[in-house]
N, C-alpha and C positions, 0 to 999 in steps of 0.2 A: 309544311314542313320547310323551312328556310334551306336553299340550296350551298351547299357547304362548299366551298370552293376553295384548292390549293392549301389542302393542308397538311403539315409538313412531319408529323408522328406517324404513331403504328395506327390502324382500325383494322379491328376483322367485323363485316357484317356476316351474320352468323342465323340458320335454321330457316333459310331462304329456299324455295325452288330457283334454280338457277337456269336460265334461258340464256344459253351464251349465243354469241355472234356465227360460232361455225353451225348454228342449227342443234345444238343438242340440246337435252335438256337431263339436269342432276337435282334431285331429292335431297331435302333436308341438307343444304350446301352450304358449307363458309369459304368466303373470301378474306385473305391478309392483304393490306394495304400498307408499303410503307415508302414514306417521303413522296408521296403522289405517285405511286409505281404499284402496280401488283405483284407481291412476290409468292405467295402460293394459295392453295386451294385444296378443298377436302371433304368430307362428309362426317356429321355426326358433333361429336364433342372436342376433339380432339385438336382444337388449335389452343393456340398461345397466347397467354395476357397479353393486351393490348392498351395505348392512351385512352383507347376509345374503340367501347364494345356496342354492334346497335344487335338488338335482337328483331331479327327482319316478322319474326310473326306474331309481337307484342306493337310492333309499329304500324304493318298493315294487315297485322289479325291472319286467320286462317287463308290459305294460298299465296300468303305472301311470295310476291315472283320482284328476282333480281335479275338484271340483265347491264349487258355494256351500256354508256351510254347513247342517246340516238344523234345521229350525224345527218345532218340536211344540207346535200350537195343543191339545194335546189329553191330559194327563199326570199320574198320583197319586202319581208316587213311583216309586223307587228305591233299591237297596245297602240293604234293611229300613227304609228312612225312606220316613215316610207325609208326604204335604204338610201337609195337615190337624193336623200335630202341629207345626208351629213353623215359625219361622226355620232354626236349625240343621239341622232335616229337610228343609228343602228345597233347603237348600246342600250335605247329602249325597248325595241324591236327583241334585240337579246334575251334581254333580262326577262320578256314575257314568253318566252320562246324556252328557255333553259328552264323554266319553273315547271315547262311540260314535259321534260326529260330531254330536249336537245342540248348538248354539251358541247356540241361543234358544231361548225356552220360554217358553208358557204355563202356568201352572200352575193347574192342575182341581181340586177339591175337590168332595166327595160330598155329598149331602145329611145336612145336620146341620138345628137349631133357625135361626129368622135372627137368636137373639140371639150364636152360635158360630158363623156363617156371615160376618155382621158385624165380628166380632173378627178371624175369619181374614183375609179380604179387607183388611183393616186394615192385618194384618202384610206381607201380599205387598206393597201400596202403597209400606210401607214402605221393603221390597226394592228395590223396583222404580226408587228416588230413588239408590239406590246402586250398587245391579249392572244394566247396562244387557241381560247374559243374561236376565235376566227381563223379558217384555214384560205381563205385568200377569195377570188372575185369568180363571179359567173356573168359572162356577156353573153343575155338572151337577146343579142340583136346588136347593131341595125340589119345583118347581111342573113336578113328575112325575106322568102316569098310573099308578098303585097296578097296574093289571093288565099294567104291562109295567116293573116296577120293578126289573127286574136285579137291581145288589148294590148297591141302598138301601133303605135300613130303610123299611117302608112307614109307619110310625108318626108317621113326619115328615115325612111327602108332605104338600100342602097345595098350594090353590089360589092361583092369583096374586093379590094386590091393589097398587094402586099405591103403595100405605102401603110395604108391604113390599119393592117393586121400589128405591123411591126410598129407602128406609135402605141395602139394599146396594151401590146405588152412590153414594149419599152416601161410606161408606162404603170404599170403592174410589177415591173421591178420583182421577179418571177415569182408574183403569188395570182395571177391567174390563172384557176386550176381548168375552167372549162370555157368554152366557147359554142355557143351554137349558130349551126351553120344551116343553110337551105343551098345540100351541096348542087343542087342543077341550077343556080344559079351562074351566069360566066364569071369564071375565076373561081368557081365554089370546089373546084377536086383540087387546086393547088391552093387554096388556103386552108382547106383539111392537113395536106403537108405539111404547112410553114405553123400551124397550130401546134402540129405533133412534135412537129421537131422541135420546138419552145417548150417542150414539157409538159404541156398542157392537153388536155383532154378535148376532143373535138367533138361535137354532139350533132346527131341529126335532128333539125326540128322545124316547126314551122315551114312546110315543105310541100313542094309539088311532087315530090321524089316518088318516082314508080321504084318496084320493084327492082331494075336494073340499075338507075340512078344510085338508089339505099344503097346497094352492094358495092356500086364503084367506093362509095363515101367509106365505104367499112375496109376494102381493100386499099384504099389511101391513106388508114389508118385512125378514121375516125372511130368512137369506142362506146358509146353511149347514144340511146335514142330518147330527147327530151319528150318526157310526157306522154309517153307514147299511147297513142288513139287519137289523143285532139293537137287538135291546126295541123295536121297530115291527112292522109288519103287512108281510107279503111281498109277493111281485109272485104274482099271479091274472089270468088272462087276461080276468076280466068284474070285476076289483077289483084295477086296476094298484099302487093305495097309495101312499106318500109317496114309495118308491126311482124309481118311472118318472115321478112328478110332478115330483121334485127334478132326474132327469136332462134333464128335455124344459124347463126353465127355465134359460135359461146365465147366471139372476143367481145361482145356488146351487153354491155348491161343496158337493163329496158327501166326509164326513172317509170314509174305508179302515182297516182294523185288518188288516196284509197279514202275517198269525204264522199260515195254513193254521190256525189253531181258531178264529176268529172269522168268517172268510172261508175257504170253498174257491179253489183256487186260480183255479178256471174261473169262480169269483163275482169275484175278483179282479181278472182279465183283462176279465169284463165291464164294470165300473166306470169302466176304461177306456175302453172300444168307446164307452159309449151318452155317457158327460160328458168328451169329448176337452177337459185342461188344466184342468178342474173336479173332481179328486179330489188331497185332500189326505191322506196316508200319515202317519196319529196312530199313539201307540204305546199308549193308554189304561192305561200302564205302574201298577201298584200297587209296591206297597213290593218283593215278591219279584224285582220285576228286575231282573238281575246281584247275586243274593243265590240263598239256597239253596231245595228245597223244607220246605213247615212247615205253620208256622199263624202268623196273621196278621189285621191287624183294617183292616179299608176303611170309616173311618168308626166307626158302630155298630156294624156286620156284620162276623161273624168270618169268614173265609175258611182255605179248606185249598188248599195249592199240593200236586200232585203231577205228578213227571213235567213241570214248565212249568207244568202248566196250573191256572188259580185256578178256584176254584167256593166260593160261599157253601157254611157247615155247613147251612144252614136246607134251602133250597131245591134244591140243587146248582147256582146256577146260574152262569154263568161270571162271576165280578168281576175286570174290567181283564185284563190280560196282564200277563207277563212281557219283552214286546217291547221290542228298540231299534232305533232308526231303522236304524243299519247292515243290518242283518237284513231288518228291511222291505222294504227296496232289494233287498236279493238273494232275499226271497221274491216279489216282484213281477216282476223281472226271471226269474226261474225258471218262472213263471207265464205269461209270453210277453209281458210290456210292454215297449215299447222303451225301453232304455236313457234317451233322452234325457225321454221321458215319466215315469219312475219318478222319474227327478233332482227332472223341474220339481215332482211331487205334492211332494217334501221339500223345496221349498226355497220356489219365486218363489208357486204356489197358496196356500198355508200363509199365506206373508207377505201377500199380498194378501188373502185372508178375514177378518183381524183389522185391517188398514188399514194396512200396516207395509211396502205392496208398493214403496214411492221409495225407499228406503233398505238393504232386505235384499232376499237372495232370489236374486242375480243375481254373476256376478263379471265385472263393465263398469265405467267410470271412470265414479267418483261414487256407488257402491254402497260399504257396508259391507267390510273385507277380513273375511268369515267365509270359512273353508275347510276342505274335507276332503280328505286324501289315502288312498285307498284301492291295496289291491291287486289283484291280476284276477277273485280269489275275494271280494271287497267287505270285506277287513278292513281296518278303521281302521290306517293306518300314521302318518296324521300330523295333527293338528287346531290351527287356530288363530283365533285371536277378537279381531276389526279392532278400532275404532273406538266408542263410545258412538253407536247413532243417533239422528237427531234425533225426537221425539217429534210 
């Protein structure tokens, strides 16, 4: 089904199993949208006539599942387009991810020079003014640990300075939603405080931080752990590292890449067990998502994708993913995550993580009418995008 965007009449979607962003499941549910907003919901057949009526079971079959629109707070591209290539590439990638249920996204940028990043952030700020599906930008670099560079060009990594961060935030004109920092770097904790003071989320990632350094970052205001377990120290019984520290801190959201490549299914389930209600399922998708195997650029790094797995040509490090969020939902449920919690991790939790939880992530009155209809195998059968949420 072609995604329907910015519908300005009334619509009822009925006869669905509704998995909402609060983790709840409602059988035989209906939801009413008016002028791009959710205005009512219920069960059975007590819904009023509408301009557009969608029978979920007729469209998606037995087991039709309705959820809020997915929100990806960490993705770099798709459909052979990399988001750091500019506005047209962002539109191409977003079209593909929307068809897989991602109705709103934060546009992530890999490490580049501060000059280049400032230009890229400004482009995203311009797009966000005209396209409400774009929630802003995520700077994943350049303030990262060279020992945990992953797919980031090491020659471009640098220590954070107040001037560099201020320049990037200014270029974003209030649309920088997240910035990943290795907090153990010189100036790292001051950078966390500066980012948080701007209204953006500071994230700990690509880091050599031990438990104490991670705890200091969270005390300084960092509230996200960038793709948990990847590009950071793992869990040791005498050195718990940043993952356990984040899981123990109820202020912190842990990103997870549920593709069975970045994380084993047992680890996907573990994330949900140790941080209930605080997992955000991200794609970390690069340009090859929704496209063919082959050779790609991820910023300044050359990447080869084989059998859907992206790795850097020089070091063989995993280089983002080819994941879409509908597949992340399927993988999480296959790993044993309860359906309601998996949906929460794609909707309300990421919305909250970037400060948009008051209008996005739930199919409840007063929220934006973003919705996804899936069949019993979690294949997307319908996507609806509602009004522009309040900023």
